[in-house]
N, C-alpha and C positions, 0 to 999 in steps of 0.2 A: 663517224659522221662524213658524208661527201662534201665537197666543196659547193655544189649545187643541187638543189632539188627542184623538181617540176611537177604540177598537177595541173588537171584539165577537168572540164565538166561541160555538159551539154546545157541545155535549157529544158523546159517542159512544156507541154501542152495539154489542157485539159479538152479532150475530143468530146466528151459527152458528160452530162450529171452536173455542171456547176449550178449552184444554189440548192438544188435538190438534194445534194450529198449533205448539206447541213441537217437536213430533217430525216436522216437515215437511209435516204436511196443510194444506189451505187454511182460512181463516177469512173470514167475511163481515163487514165491520164498516160501520156507516153514521152519518151526522151526525145528532144527535139535538137538535132545538132544544126540542121539547115544550114545556110551560107553564112558563116561567121559568127554564129551562136555558139561561142565556147569563153571559157575563161582559162587563162593561163598565168601561173605564178612561178618567179623563181628565187633563189635564194642565194646570196654571196655573203661571205664574211667581211665584216665590217666593223668599225669602232664602236658604234652605237646601233641599236635594233632600230630599223627605220622602216617605213611604209611607204609606198608610191602609187597612187590610184588617180582615177578621173575626179574623185571626190576630196581627196586630202593627199598632202605629200609631206612628210615630217616624221619626228620620232613618234614610235606607236603610242605611247602613253599621252601624247597630245592630240591623238584622233578624236575629231568631234563625236558627239552623242549619236549621230545618225549611224556611226560605225561601231556602237558597242557590241553588237553581235560579234563582229569581226575581232575586236580586242579581246573579249570573253574568250573566243574561240583560241586566238594565240596564246593568251595565259595559260589556257587548259593544257595546251599542247606543251609549252614550256615547263609547266609543273610537272605533268605526267611523265615526260621523258628526260627531266632535270637537265634541260637545255641552259648551259651557261654561256656560250658563245654568242655575241651579237649577231645579227643578220639583216640583210635586205630583203625586203619582201616587195615584189611587184606584182600588181594586179592589172592585167589587161582584160577587161571584160566588154564583149559586145552584146551581151544580153540585156535587152533594155531593161531599164528598172521601172517598176510600176507599171507592167504590161502583162501581167498574168502568166509570165514565162518563168518563174521561178529564179529570179536574179539571185537574191539573198542566199537560197540554197546552193546555187551553182557558184558563188563565190566561197561558201563554207565547205562545200566538197573540193574544190579544186585547192583551197589552202590546206585542208587535211591531207590530201594526197600528195601535195608537195612535202609537207613535213614527213610524210611517211617514205617518201622516196628519198629526201634529204638523209633519213635515219637508216635507211635500207630496211624498211618493214613492210610485209606485205599488206597492201592496201585493198583487203578484201571489202566487200559492201558492209558486213557486220562491223568490222573495225572503223570504217569511214562514218557509218551512221551513229556510232557511239558519240562521237564527237558533234557531228553536224546537228543532230537533234537538239543538243544542248543550245548551241548557237542560234538554231530556229526558235527556240523557246523566247530568247532574248529579243529576235526581230519580230516574232508575231504573237507572243503570248501564250497561246494554246494552240499550236499548229496541229493539223490532222496528219501529218507526216507524209502526205502525198508528195510534196515537192521533193523533200530530201530522198525517199525512197525511190521515187521516178529517176531523179537525176543522178544518184549514185549506181543506179543500175543499168542494164542495157534492155530490159523488156518492158512492154506497156503493162499497165496493171489496172486491175479492177478494185476499187477501195469502196468499202462500205462500213460504216459505223458499227461497232459491236460485232462484226464480223471478221473485218481486218483487210489484209492486202493479198491480193492473188495475182502473181504474174501469169501472162498468157502469151501465146503466139500471134504474131502479126505478120502476116505474108501475103498482103493484098496487092493485086495489079491496079495500082493507082498511085496518086501523088497528092500530097497535101501541100497547099499553098497557104502560107501565114502573112497577114498584112496588117502593119501597126498604124493605127489611125494618126499617131503623133500625138495624142491625147491621153495623159495619165488615167489609168483606171480608178474608179470609186468603189472598190470592193467593199470597205466596211460599210459605206453609207447604202450601197445597193441591198447587202446582206440585211442591214437593219430596217430598210424601207420594206423588204419582202416579209421581214418578221412582223412588221407592224400591220402590213395586210392580211398576214395569218391571223393576227389576234382580233382583227376588225370581221373577217370573212373566213372563217377557219374551214367551213366545207368546201367553198369554191376554191380558195387558194390551196387546199389540201388536194384537191382534185389535179389542179394543175402539176404541183409538185410530184404527185404519185404517177402522173403522165410523163413527166421528165425522167423519172425512174425506170418506167416501163420502157421508154424508147431508149435508155441506156443499154438495158438487156437484150433490147432487140438489136441494137448496133453492135454490141459483142458477138451475137449470132452472125450478124452479117458479115463481120470481119473474119470469124473462125471458117465461114464457108465460101470466103472470096468473092463476096457480092457487093462490089462497088455501088451499084445503082441502088440497092437496097440501103446501103449506109448513107448515101446521099440524101435519099428521102428522108430518114430518121433526123438527119441534121436539120433539114429544112423544117420538118415538123417541131424540132426542139427550140429552133430560133423563133417560130411563131409564139410558142408558150413563153419563152423568155422575154419576147417583145410585150406579151400581154402583163407579164409581172412588172414591166417598168425597168428591165435591166439593160436595154439597148439604149442608143441614142442615135442622132441624125448622121454621124460621121459613120457609125457602124452600119446602120441600115444602107446608107449610100453605097458602101464598099461591098456589102452583102449582095444588093440589088444587081450592081455592075457585074459582079463574078457570076451570077445566075443567067444575067442576060447575054454574057459572054461563054456560055457552054458548061459552067460548073455543074457537077453532079449534085452538089449540096452546098450550103454556105450558112455560117453561124457566127456568133461572138465566141470568144473563148476566155474563160476566167470570170472575173467579177462583173465585167461589162460597164457601160456608160464611159467608154473610152477603151484603151488598151487595143487588143487585136482581135482581128476575125481570122475565120479559117475557110477554105474552100477547097472543095474535094476535085480533082481533075482525072480524067481518064487515063491519060498517058503523061509522058515527060514533055514531049512538044506542046500538048494543050496547056500542060502547068507553067512552062515558061511564057506561052502566049499571054496565059491569065496573069502571071507575073507583071509583065509589062503593061497589061491594061489596067490593073490595079494602081500602079504606079503614076499611070497618065491620069487616072481618076482622082488622084489626091494623096494615095497612101504615102506614109512617111518613108517606109522600108518594106520590103518583101523578102520572104525566105521560100525555098521549094525543098521538099524532102520526100524521097520514095517511101512507099510504106510496105516495100516487099524485103526489107533488110535486118528485120528483128527476128531473134529466135529465143525460144524460153531457156531459160538457164536456172 
C-alpha cells in the first residue's frame, strides 16, 4: 500500500435526449472536464479514518445521511480489499451538485480511483464501474448508468434502454459553453410532471418524446460528420420541445435566448431542467469565450468552456 492515493473525475453533460430517454429514446452524454470540473481525493495514514469535504468533515462513520452513497462505497472498498489501516480522505469537488452534471458519480469515480491508486491496482473502467454503480444505486435508486459510464470513460456515449451504451467518436470543430443558472435542478419533479402529461395526453406527448429521440439520432449524425451548424439547429429544436413539455424555466430561457442572440449556433437546457445548467454551441474558441463572458454578465452563476475535438473512441 502506498502512503498516498489520488483519484480524479470529470463531470458529464447530457447533450441531447433528456426526458425522452426515460421512454426508450436515445440520449447522448459526454464527459465534461471544462474549467475546474473535476474531483480530487487523497489519502494519508492517520489514527482514525476521517473524511473532509464541503458537506462534512469528521469520522467517516458520522457522515450525514446525504453522504450515504459515499459511506457505502468506502465500506465496500475497505471490505473488498481488507484495508485495516485508517486513512484520511479529502474530497475537493468543483462539480456543482444538483445541476445535472453528475456530481455524485464524479465523487464515486474519484474515490474508487484513489483507492485503486493507493493499493496500486489498475483503475480500468470495468473495475471502477463495479464499485461506482453500487454507490449510484444508493444515491439515485435505479440509475440508468449514464453518469457512471460517461464519467468513468473518455468517450461520448449513445445510451438507449434495452439496447445499452455505445461509445462513439466526437471530433467536431466547435466548442461547448455550459452555464449554471445557480438554481438547483428539479429532475424528479420534472420527470414526474412529464409522466403525468403522458398519462393525460399519450398521443400528443408521445409525439414530442419521439421527436426528441429523432433529434438525438440526427445530432449524432451531425457530430460524426463534423456539422456544427446542423447540431446547433437540432439543439434549438430540442429546446423548443422541452419547453413545450414544461421542463424549462425563466432562468434557463433567459440564458438560452442570450446565447442565441450573441451568436451561439444552438442552445438548450441540459439534464432534468427547471434550473441547473444550459449549454450553448459556439463555432470556435474565441466565440466560446466571448459567449462565456456574455452569459456571466447576463446572470449565469458560473460558466465553463470545452472543445469538442479532443475525444477519441476507446
